[in-house]
C-alpha positions as CSV (number, residue, x, y, z in Angstrom):
1,M,133.4,127.0,78.0
2,K,131.8,127.5,81.7
3,R,130.3,124.2,83.4
4,I,126.7,123.6,83.3
5,N,125.3,124.4,87.0
6,L,123.8,121.2,88.4
7,L,121.9,123.3,91.0
8,A,120.9,125.6,89.0
9,L,119.7,123.0,86.7
10,L,117.5,121.5,89.1
11,A,116.2,124.3,90.1
12,V,114.2,125.8,86.5
13,I,110.5,124.8,86.0
14,S,109.7,127.2,83.8
15,V,108.1,126.0,80.7
16,I,104.7,126.0,80.2
17,I,103.7,123.8,76.9
18,V,99.6,123.9,75.8
19,G,98.2,122.0,73.0
20,C,100.5,119.6,71.9
21,I,99.0,116.3,70.9
22,N,100.5,113.0,70.4
23,T,99.3,111.3,67.2
24,G,101.6,109.0,67.3
25,N,102.7,109.7,63.9
26,K,106.8,108.2,63.4
27,D,107.2,108.6,59.7
28,K,109.3,112.8,60.4
29,A,111.7,110.5,63.0
30,N,114.1,109.1,61.5
31,Q,114.7,113.0,60.4
32,T,116.3,113.4,63.7
33,M,118.7,111.1,62.6
34,I,122.3,112.7,62.7
35,D,125.1,110.7,60.7
36,L,127.7,110.0,64.2
37,S,130.5,110.0,61.9
38,A,130.3,113.3,61.2
39,V,129.9,115.0,64.1
40,H,132.9,116.6,65.0
41,S,131.0,117.9,68.6
42,I,127.7,118.4,70.8
43,T,127.6,122.0,72.4
44,I,124.6,122.1,74.7
45,Q,123.7,125.1,76.5
46,N,120.7,125.6,79.5
47,D,118.0,128.5,79.8
48,S,120.3,130.2,81.5
49,G,123.2,130.9,79.1
50,E,125.7,127.5,80.4
51,S,127.4,125.6,78.0
52,M,128.8,122.7,78.0
53,T,130.6,120.7,75.0
54,I,130.6,116.8,74.4
55,T,133.5,114.9,72.1
56,D,133.1,111.8,73.4
57,N,131.9,109.1,71.3
58,N,129.7,107.1,73.5
59,L,127.7,110.3,75.0
60,I,127.4,111.2,71.5
61,E,126.1,107.4,70.3
62,Q,123.7,108.2,73.5
63,F,122.3,111.4,72.0
64,N,121.8,110.3,68.8
65,E,120.3,106.5,70.5
66,A,117.9,109.1,72.7
67,I,116.3,111.6,69.5
68,H,115.7,108.9,67.1
69,T,113.3,107.1,69.9
70,A,111.0,110.5,69.3
71,E,107.9,110.2,68.0
72,Y,106.7,112.6,65.3
73,D,104.2,115.0,65.3
74,S,103.4,117.9,63.2
75,A,100.9,119.6,65.4
76,K,102.4,123.9,66.4
77,L,103.2,124.3,70.1
78,D,102.7,127.1,72.2
79,I,105.8,127.3,74.1
80,A,108.0,128.9,76.4
81,T,112.3,128.7,76.7
82,P,113.7,125.5,75.9
83,D,115.4,124.3,79.2
84,Y,118.2,122.7,76.5
85,E,119.7,124.0,73.4
86,A,121.7,121.3,71.2
87,I,124.3,122.6,69.0
88,V,125.3,119.2,66.4
89,E,128.3,120.8,64.8
90,L,129.4,118.5,61.7
91,K,132.8,117.8,60.7
92,N,132.3,119.4,57.3
93,K,131.8,122.6,59.8
94,E,127.6,121.9,59.1
95,N,125.2,122.0,62.3
96,A,122.2,120.5,63.9
97,K,120.0,123.0,66.1
98,F,117.8,120.7,68.4
99,S,115.6,122.5,71.3
100,F,114.5,120.5,74.5
101,W,112.2,120.6,77.5
102,I,113.0,117.9,79.3
103,S,112.9,119.6,82.4
104,G,110.5,118.5,85.9
105,E,106.9,118.2,84.6
106,N,107.9,119.2,80.8
107,N,106.3,116.3,78.7
108,G,110.0,115.3,77.0
109,L,109.8,117.5,73.8
110,I,112.4,117.8,71.0
111,T,112.0,120.4,67.9
112,K,114.6,120.7,65.3
113,S,115.5,124.0,63.7
114,G,114.0,124.6,60.4
115,Q,111.3,121.7,60.5
116,N,107.9,122.3,61.6
117,G,106.2,120.7,64.1
118,H,107.9,118.8,67.1
119,Y,108.8,115.1,68.6
120,K,107.9,113.6,72.2
121,L,110.1,111.0,74.0
122,P,109.9,108.1,75.7
123,E,109.6,109.1,79.7
124,T,112.9,106.1,79.3
125,E,115.0,108.4,77.1
126,K,113.6,112.0,78.6
127,A,115.5,110.5,81.5
128,V,118.5,109.2,79.8
129,L,119.2,112.6,77.5
130,L,118.1,114.2,81.0
131,H,121.6,112.1,82.9
132,L,123.5,112.7,79.8
133,F,122.9,116.7,79.6
134,Q,123.6,117.4,83.8
135,S,126.2,113.8,84.1
136,N,128.2,116.7,83.0
137,D,127.4,119.4,85.5
138,Q,129.5,116.7,88.3
139,Q,132.7,117.4,86.4
140,A,135.8,120.1,86.7
141,E,138.5,120.1,85.2
142,T,141.5,119.0,87.0
143,D,144.8,120.1,86.6
144,N,146.6,116.9,85.8
145,L,145.3,115.1,89.5
146,K,146.3,117.9,91.5
147,I,143.9,118.8,94.1
148,D,145.0,121.8,96.3
149,E,141.1,122.7,97.8
150,D,139.1,121.7,100.9
151,I,137.7,118.8,99.6
152,K,133.9,118.6,102.1
153,R,132.1,115.4,100.7
154,I,132.4,112.3,97.8
155,T,130.3,110.9,96.1
156,I,130.8,107.0,94.4
157,A,128.7,105.7,92.3
158,D,128.6,101.8,90.1
159,S,130.4,103.9,86.7
160,L,127.5,103.3,82.8
161,A,129.9,104.8,80.5
162,H,133.4,106.3,79.8
163,G,133.0,110.7,79.9
164,S,130.0,111.1,82.7
165,V,129.0,110.5,86.0
166,N,126.1,108.1,86.7
167,A,123.5,110.3,89.0
168,N,122.8,106.6,91.2
169,I,124.6,107.8,93.9
170,K,125.8,104.9,96.2
171,E,127.9,106.1,98.8
172,E,128.5,109.3,100.4
173,Y,131.3,110.4,102.7
174,I,132.1,113.3,104.5
175,D,134.0,111.7,107.5
176,H,137.2,113.7,107.4
177,E,139.4,110.3,107.6
178,T,138.1,108.7,104.5
179,I,137.9,111.9,102.6
180,E,141.4,111.9,103.7
181,I,142.2,108.2,102.2
182,F,140.5,109.6,99.0
183,V,142.1,112.9,98.4
184,R,145.7,111.3,99.4
185,A,145.2,108.2,96.7
186,I,144.3,111.1,93.9
187,R,147.0,113.1,94.7
188,N,149.8,110.0,95.1
189,A,148.7,108.2,91.8
190,V,150.8,107.9,88.8
191,Q,150.8,108.5,85.5
192,I,150.5,105.0,83.0
193,P,152.5,106.5,79.4
194,G,150.6,106.0,76.1
195,N,146.6,106.4,74.8
196,L,144.4,103.3,77.0
197,N,141.8,101.4,75.3
198,T,139.9,100.6,78.7
199,A,136.9,98.4,79.8
200,T,133.7,100.3,81.7
201,P,135.2,101.6,84.8
202,N,134.0,100.1,87.9
203,Y,133.2,103.3,90.1
204,D,132.5,107.5,89.1
205,I,133.9,109.5,92.6
206,V,133.2,112.9,92.4
207,L,135.4,115.2,95.3
208,I,133.1,117.9,96.0
209,S,135.0,121.3,97.6
210,D,132.5,124.7,98.1
211,N,133.6,126.0,94.7
212,N,134.7,122.7,92.6
213,K,133.8,119.2,91.3
214,Y,137.0,116.8,90.3
215,A,135.0,113.8,88.9
216,F,137.1,110.6,88.1
217,H,136.3,106.8,87.0
218,L,137.7,104.3,89.6
219,W,138.6,100.4,88.5
220,I,139.2,98.8,91.5
221,N,138.0,95.2,92.8
222,E,138.7,92.8,95.4
223,S,141.4,91.5,94.1
224,S,143.1,94.5,92.6
225,E,146.3,95.2,93.8
226,Q,147.2,98.5,92.2
227,G,143.5,100.5,91.6
228,M,144.1,102.6,88.4
229,L,142.2,106.4,88.0
230,M,140.9,108.6,84.5
231,N,140.2,111.9,85.1
232,V,136.3,111.8,83.9
233,N,136.8,114.2,80.8
234,E,140.7,112.5,80.0
235,T,139.3,109.4,79.3
236,S,142.8,107.6,77.3
237,T,144.9,108.5,80.3
238,G,145.2,106.7,82.7
239,Y,146.8,106.7,86.1
240,T,148.3,103.9,88.6
241,L,147.0,104.1,92.3
242,T,149.8,103.2,94.7
243,K,149.5,99.4,97.1
244,E,148.9,101.7,100.0
245,S,146.5,103.8,98.7
246,T,144.9,100.9,96.8
247,A,144.7,98.6,100.4
248,E,143.1,101.9,101.8
249,L,140.0,102.0,99.2
250,K,139.8,98.6,99.0
251,K,138.8,98.7,102.7
252,I,136.7,101.3,102.7
253,T,134.9,99.9,99.3
254,F,134.9,96.0,99.6
255,M,134.2,95.8,103.9
256,D,136.5,92.8,105.4
257,S,133.9,90.2,105.7
258,T,136.5,88.7,108.5
259,F,135.6,92.0,110.2
260,K,136.5,91.4,113.7
261,G,137.5,93.4,117.5
262,L,133.8,95.7,117.5
263,E,135.7,97.6,120.0
264,F,133.7,101.8,120.8
265,N,135.3,105.0,120.9
266,A,133.1,107.5,123.5
267,V,133.7,111.1,124.4
268,R,131.6,113.4,125.8
269,S,129.6,115.9,124.3
270,S,129.1,119.4,125.2
271,N,126.1,119.3,126.4
272,G,128.2,116.0,128.8
273,D,126.5,113.5,127.0
274,L,128.7,110.4,126.3
275,V,128.8,109.2,122.6
276,A,130.3,106.4,121.5
277,K,131.2,104.9,117.6
278,P,132.9,102.1,116.2
279,M,136.1,102.9,116.0
280,G,138.0,101.4,112.3
281,I,135.4,101.7,110.5
282,S,133.4,104.9,108.5
283,E,130.1,105.9,109.4
284,N,128.7,105.2,106.3
285,N,129.1,101.6,106.5
286,Y,127.4,100.0,108.9
287,I,124.4,100.7,111.1
288,L,123.8,100.7,114.5
289,N,120.4,99.6,116.6
290,G,119.3,99.0,119.8
291,G,117.9,96.0,122.2
292,A,117.4,95.6,125.7
293,V,118.7,97.6,128.5
294,V,119.4,96.2,132.3
295,E,120.7,97.6,134.7
296,L,123.2,95.4,137.4
297,Q,125.3,96.3,140.4
298,G,125.6,100.0,139.0
299,I,126.2,99.4,135.7
300,T,124.1,99.2,132.8
301,Y,124.2,96.7,130.1
302,H,122.3,96.5,126.7
303,T,122.0,94.6,123.4
304,I,122.7,96.6,120.0
305,H,123.0,95.7,116.2
306,F,125.8,96.1,114.6
307,F,125.0,95.5,110.7
308,Y,127.8,96.9,108.1
309,G,129.6,96.1,105.1
310,D,127.4,92.7,102.7
311,H,125.4,91.8,104.7
312,N,127.9,91.5,107.7
313,A,126.5,91.9,111.2
314,I,127.6,91.6,115.0
315,N,125.4,91.3,118.0
316,A,126.5,92.2,120.7
317,L,126.6,92.9,125.0
318,L,127.6,96.6,125.6
319,A,128.4,97.3,129.2
320,H,129.1,101.5,130.7
321,D,130.2,102.5,133.9
322,P,128.4,105.1,134.5
323,A,131.7,106.5,136.8
324,T,134.1,106.3,133.5
325,D,133.8,107.4,130.3
326,E,134.4,103.4,128.8
327,V,132.2,101.5,127.0
328,K,132.8,98.1,126.4
329,V,131.8,94.8,124.6
330,K,130.9,91.8,127.4
331,W,130.1,89.8,124.0
332,S,129.9,89.1,120.8
333,D,128.8,87.0,118.0
334,E,129.6,87.7,113.7
335,L,127.1,87.0,111.7
336,N,128.6,86.3,108.1
337,D,126.4,84.3,106.1
338,S,123.1,85.3,104.8
339,N,122.5,82.2,102.9
340,N,122.9,80.6,106.6
341,R,119.3,79.9,107.9
342,W,120.7,80.0,111.5
343,N,122.3,83.2,111.1
344,N,119.4,84.6,109.6
345,A,117.0,83.4,112.5
346,F,119.2,85.1,114.6
347,M,118.9,88.4,113.1
348,N,116.3,89.2,115.1
349,N,116.7,87.4,118.5
350,Y,119.7,89.7,119.9
351,N,117.5,92.0,121.9
352,M,116.6,89.2,124.8
353,L,118.5,90.5,127.9
354,I,117.0,89.8,131.4
355,P,118.1,89.9,134.9
356,L,118.8,86.0,136.4
357,D,119.6,87.4,139.7
358,G,122.0,89.3,141.1
359,D,125.3,88.5,139.3
360,H,123.8,87.0,136.1
361,L,121.8,88.0,133.1
362,L,120.3,86.2,130.7
363,F,121.0,86.0,126.7
364,L,120.7,84.1,123.4
365,E,124.3,83.0,122.2
366,S,124.8,82.1,119.0
367,D,127.1,79.4,117.6
368,L,127.1,79.8,113.9
369,T,129.1,77.2,112.0
370,K,130.2,77.0,108.2
371,E,127.2,75.3,106.8
372,A,124.9,75.3,110.3
373,G,124.6,76.1,113.9
374,E,123.5,76.1,117.3
375,Y,121.1,78.1,119.5
376,H,121.7,78.2,123.0
377,L,119.6,80.1,126.8
378,S,123.0,81.3,128.0
379,S,124.1,83.1,131.3
380,Y,126.9,85.9,131.4
381,N,128.2,87.0,134.9
382,V,128.7,90.5,135.4
383,V,131.7,89.5,137.6
384,T,133.5,87.2,136.4
385,G,132.8,88.0,133.0
386,K,132.0,84.4,131.9
387,I,129.6,82.7,130.0
388,E,127.1,79.6,130.9
389,R,125.0,77.7,128.9
390,L,122.3,76.4,131.1
391,R,119.5,75.1,127.6
392,E,122.4,74.0,124.9
393,D,121.3,73.6,121.2
394,F,117.6,74.2,122.5
395,W,116.2,75.9,119.2
396,P,115.7,73.2,115.7
397,L,115.1,75.1,113.3
398,S,113.1,74.6,110.5
399,D,113.8,75.6,106.5
400,D,111.9,78.5,106.8
401,Y,112.8,81.7,107.9
402,D,111.7,81.0,112.4
403,Y,113.3,84.6,114.8
404,I,112.2,84.8,118.7
405,Y,108.8,86.6,118.7
406,K,107.7,86.6,122.5
407,F,109.6,86.6,125.6
408,Q,107.9,86.5,129.1
409,W,110.0,86.2,132.7
410,K,108.6,85.2,135.9
411,A,111.1,85.9,137.6
412,D,110.4,85.1,141.3
413,E,110.2,81.6,139.5
414,Q,112.7,81.6,137.2
415,K,110.7,80.5,134.8
416,L,111.2,81.9,130.9
417,F,109.0,81.6,128.0
418,M,109.8,82.2,124.7
419,Q,107.9,82.2,121.4
420,S,108.8,81.9,117.5
421,Y,107.1,82.7,114.8
422,L,106.9,79.6,113.3
423,G,105.2,77.8,116.5
424,N,107.8,76.7,118.7
425,V,106.6,77.6,122.1
426,W,108.9,76.9,125.5
427,I,108.2,77.2,129.2
428,F,112.0,76.5,130.6
429,D,111.9,76.3,134.5
430,L,115.3,77.8,135.1
431,K,115.1,77.2,139.5
432,K,113.8,73.3,138.9
433,G,114.7,71.9,135.4
434,Q,111.4,71.4,134.6
435,D,110.8,72.5,131.0
436,D,107.8,71.6,128.5
437,V,109.1,72.4,125.2
438,H,106.2,72.5,122.9
439,L,107.7,72.4,118.9
440,L,105.9,74.1,116.0
441,K,102.4,73.8,116.9
442,Y,101.7,76.7,118.4
443,R,102.4,79.6,115.4
444,V,101.8,83.3,115.5
445,I,99.3,84.0,113.5
446,P,100.2,85.6,109.7
447,H,98.3,88.7,109.2
448,S,101.4,90.8,108.2
449,T,105.0,91.7,108.0
450,T,105.5,90.9,111.9
451,G,102.4,88.7,112.9
452,A,99.1,89.7,115.1
453,P,99.1,88.5,118.8
454,S,98.2,84.7,119.1
455,L,99.3,83.4,122.0
456,F,98.1,84.7,125.3
457,L,100.4,83.3,128.4
458,S,98.7,83.4,132.0
459,P,101.1,85.1,135.0
460,T,101.6,81.7,136.6
461,F,102.9,79.8,133.1
462,K,100.5,76.9,134.1
463,R,97.4,77.9,131.4
464,F,98.2,79.1,127.5
465,V,95.3,79.9,125.1
466,H,96.2,80.4,121.0
467,D,94.2,80.9,118.1
468,D,94.8,79.0,115.1
469,E,92.2,80.6,113.5
470,S,89.6,77.9,112.9
471,G,86.8,81.1,114.9
472,Q,87.5,79.5,118.2
473,L,89.9,80.1,121.1
474,T,91.6,76.5,122.3
475,F,92.9,76.8,126.7
476,Y,96.0,74.5,126.4
477,D,98.2,73.3,129.9
478,N,101.1,74.3,130.1
479,K,102.1,70.4,129.3
480,G,100.5,71.8,125.6
481,A,97.5,69.3,126.9
482,S,94.0,70.8,125.3
483,L,91.0,72.1,128.0
484,H,87.9,73.8,126.1
485,T,87.4,76.3,123.6
486,V,85.9,79.5,123.8
487,P,84.7,80.5,119.8
488,L,85.2,84.1,118.2
489,P,82.3,86.3,117.9
490,Q,80.6,86.8,114.5
491,E,81.0,90.3,113.2
492,R,82.2,91.4,117.1
493,Y,85.0,93.7,117.1
494,V,87.9,91.1,119.5
495,P,90.8,92.8,121.0
496,S,93.8,91.7,119.5
497,E,94.7,90.9,122.9
498,K,91.5,88.4,122.8
499,I,92.4,86.8,126.3
500,K,93.5,88.7,129.5
501,W,94.5,87.0,132.1
502,N,94.5,88.6,136.3
503,P,97.5,88.5,138.0
504,A,96.5,85.3,139.9
505,G,96.3,83.4,135.9
506,T,92.5,82.3,137.8
507,I,90.3,84.3,134.9
508,A,90.8,84.5,131.8
509,W,87.9,87.3,129.6
510,M,87.7,88.4,126.3
511,D,86.2,91.8,125.4
512,T,84.3,92.5,122.1
513,A,81.9,95.5,121.0
514,E,80.1,96.0,117.8
515,V,81.9,96.8,114.4
516,N,82.3,100.7,114.7
517,Q,84.4,102.6,114.0
518,N,83.3,105.0,117.1
519,R,84.4,102.1,119.5
520,I,87.8,102.1,118.2
521,H,90.5,103.3,120.8
522,D,93.2,103.0,118.4
523,I,94.5,100.8,116.0
524,D,98.1,99.6,114.3
525,I,98.8,96.5,111.9
526,D,99.2,94.1,114.7
527,Y,97.3,96.1,117.7
528,L,93.5,96.7,118.2
529,K,92.4,98.6,121.1
530,I,88.4,99.1,121.6
531,A,85.9,100.8,123.8
532,P,84.4,97.3,125.4
533,Q,80.3,96.5,125.4
534,I,80.6,92.7,126.6
535,I,82.9,91.3,128.8
536,N,83.3,87.0,129.0
537,F,84.7,85.9,132.2
538,Y,85.8,82.0,131.9
539,N,87.7,80.2,134.3
540,Q,91.2,79.0,133.5
541,D,90.5,75.8,132.3
542,G,88.2,78.3,129.4
543,L,85.1,77.3,131.1
544,P,82.4,80.2,130.9
545,I,81.7,81.9,134.6
546,C,80.0,84.7,133.6
547,S,79.4,88.0,131.5
548,I,79.1,91.1,132.3
549,K,77.9,94.7,130.2
550,T,78.0,98.3,130.0
551,E,75.0,99.7,133.0
552,S,73.5,101.7,129.4
553,D,71.7,100.2,126.3
554,H,73.3,103.5,125.1
555,E,75.3,103.4,121.1
556,D,77.9,104.8,123.1
557,A,77.8,103.2,127.0
558,A,81.6,101.3,127.5
559,V,82.8,98.6,130.1
560,E,86.4,97.3,131.1
561,V,88.6,95.5,133.2
562,V,91.2,97.9,134.4
563,G,92.9,96.1,137.8
564,W,92.6,93.7,139.9
565,M,91.8,93.8,144.0
566,D,92.7,89.8,144.2
567,A,91.7,86.5,142.6
568,N,88.0,87.3,142.5
569,I,87.8,91.3,142.4
570,A,88.0,93.2,139.6
571,V,87.9,96.1,139.3
572,M,85.2,97.9,136.8
573,K,86.2,101.1,134.8
574,S,82.6,101.9,133.4
575,Y,82.6,105.4,130.6
576,S,81.0,106.9,127.5
577,V,82.9,107.2,124.3
578,E,82.6,109.5,120.9
579,L,84.7,110.4,118.1
580,L,87.6,113.0,119.0
581,Y,87.2,114.2,115.4
582,K,84.9,113.4,112.8
583,D,85.8,110.2,110.4
584,T,88.7,109.5,112.4
585,I,90.2,106.6,114.5
586,G,90.7,108.2,117.7
587,L,87.8,108.5,120.8
588,K,87.3,110.9,123.9
589,V,86.1,109.4,127.3
590,K,83.9,111.0,129.2
591,N,82.0,109.9,132.6
592,V,84.0,108.0,134.2
593,S,83.0,105.7,137.3
594,Y,84.9,102.8,138.4
595,Y,82.7,100.1,140.4
596,L,84.3,96.7,142.3
597,Y,83.1,93.3,140.7
598,D,83.3,89.8,142.0
599,V,83.2,87.3,139.6
600,K,83.2,84.2,141.0
601,K,80.3,85.3,142.6
602,K,79.0,87.5,140.4
603,Q,78.1,90.4,142.7
604,R,78.4,94.2,142.1
605,G,79.7,96.9,144.5
606,A,78.7,100.8,144.4
607,S,80.6,103.5,142.5
608,I,83.4,104.6,143.0
609,S,85.5,107.6,142.6
610,S,88.7,105.7,141.0
611,I,91.1,103.0,141.2
612,P,92.1,101.7,144.6
613,S,95.9,102.1,145.1
614,S,96.1,98.7,146.8
615,A,94.3,97.3,143.2
616,T,97.1,95.8,140.6
617,V,96.8,97.2,137.1
618,T,95.7,95.7,134.6
619,P,98.8,96.9,131.4
620,D,98.0,97.6,128.1
621,H,100.1,95.2,126.0
622,Q,100.6,96.8,122.4
623,M,102.5,94.6,119.9
624,G,105.6,96.5,118.3
625,D,106.3,99.0,121.8
626,A,109.8,99.4,121.7
627,D,112.0,98.5,124.0
628,N,112.4,101.2,127.2
629,E,116.1,102.2,126.6
630,G,116.0,104.6,130.0
631,N,118.6,107.1,129.4
632,I,120.2,105.4,126.6
633,T,120.1,106.2,123.2
634,V,120.8,104.6,120.4
635,S,121.5,105.6,116.0
636,F,122.2,104.5,113.5
637,K,125.8,105.7,113.6
638,E,126.7,106.5,117.5
639,I,125.2,105.6,121.2
640,T,124.8,108.3,123.9
641,Y,124.3,107.4,127.5
642,K,122.6,110.8,129.0
643,K,123.9,113.1,131.7
644,G,124.7,111.0,134.8
645,N,124.3,107.9,133.4
């Protein structure tokens, strides 16, 4: 018989159902029951006239159980052609005919030939029948296990029962290497004599060519020496895989948890870009994420996170010399124990990479043991390839999940600031060795999955301000001594970057504005940027210096600090705003002018047309901004180095 085409079935949504009122009467539901022992076969036909026949007892039982749940309703239907018709043929040559409306948005209705009224299926059983009718669409007859076509795609799913294919695909393979392994395994399989009575298969495999689909059950696990195959349509005949094929399929299906030796194969694309992919692993079994990028001595270095198999990962430092077509792994560390809190913490810390000096890169190095681990602040020598641990075992993790939330580098003094999500703060002085460490004291505000900014460091690293959600901000020195507090204004907008600093670290300020949509420049889960109305200035210890507000009393007026001429003189921007679009977030800036303001003397200068070229511009630190990868793009499956880099 002609098989039903799955894509055609999914495209058919032609039924219009009106006038159906469910009375909830189950009195006649049992009339849908059929005697399983008397059933010879069930023939299913779709609305295109294509049909298939079910003879497997398990599938017949699924059909019977599904229709038995239907609720009877005596109302008449005004209906179009059914999606499916099923003829249940009994061994005594009698038959019963059912019609089904279960595709697309249809409500899951059944009628039985010769009976008034209709039946309403629960959503779960509607899905069961739809899957049952369509699962056989994925099956195709084979001449034993001979496949002579060009297979383009292979899908694999956890098996649910003999004789059908689970539609919930677990993996899909399109690369030639993996397809060849599966096809070779099937072609070399040897038939097992006699009729088999087997347990539920482990997997359903479908091989797809341009014209056909070949469906098999597969029995294989991590300890299998030889797996077994069955044609989905011949569930009493088994085929033994060779030991070689079993080993190859195990390598694909169960990635080895001790995967080592991360290497990359790099080739030039048609446009001249260098494209690198991991060697020795199928594309379906890994995901790549990119981290920081640094260029040192003409070589581009960058970090990646390589996630593969079942909760396994490798953090790595890669190097690419633009003069070659090679991508080399300079350092790597495997993370393969998701129950180890050290392991989990380092999953999010692979992307710190800082030029320490002309020969060294600064990064975080993990050192995992079976049940514990240590974290080191280390340097990589780009000349010798050696790693030196500058601060060994510096991070005592708690029982709670933790990771590095933010870091800041002061190159001229070789100082590194880091804050972890749980509130560990480190200020490492790598030149003088005079570190300041504060453990579990300055936690990130847990407003979301990534947290909101809660610590605001001065450029000199001598002061920082922390928001502990008490309604006020506290100024601290680098030793952790509290200095003064600043109240957060009630019922006023304060941007996510609550405290900003001048380049000298001697003056801090806070922007505020009324709570109004017309004051929001931009907003994200952890980020709020406003058009300020009032700016409050403080000295480095948190004592107030002065306040400045908009020049105009108009509600659309705004003022902000956009740069600094020196430690005391700020460059002020005066402007007005209006919504870009009605009832949306985002502002249009108009009527812009600038002036200089001496914060210490509280003196305003004359208006100027633009920011002076000698001014230090105030940066806008939006949380969640991606690292600037320059001419390197890391996608899920490959790394692209732009032509010439």
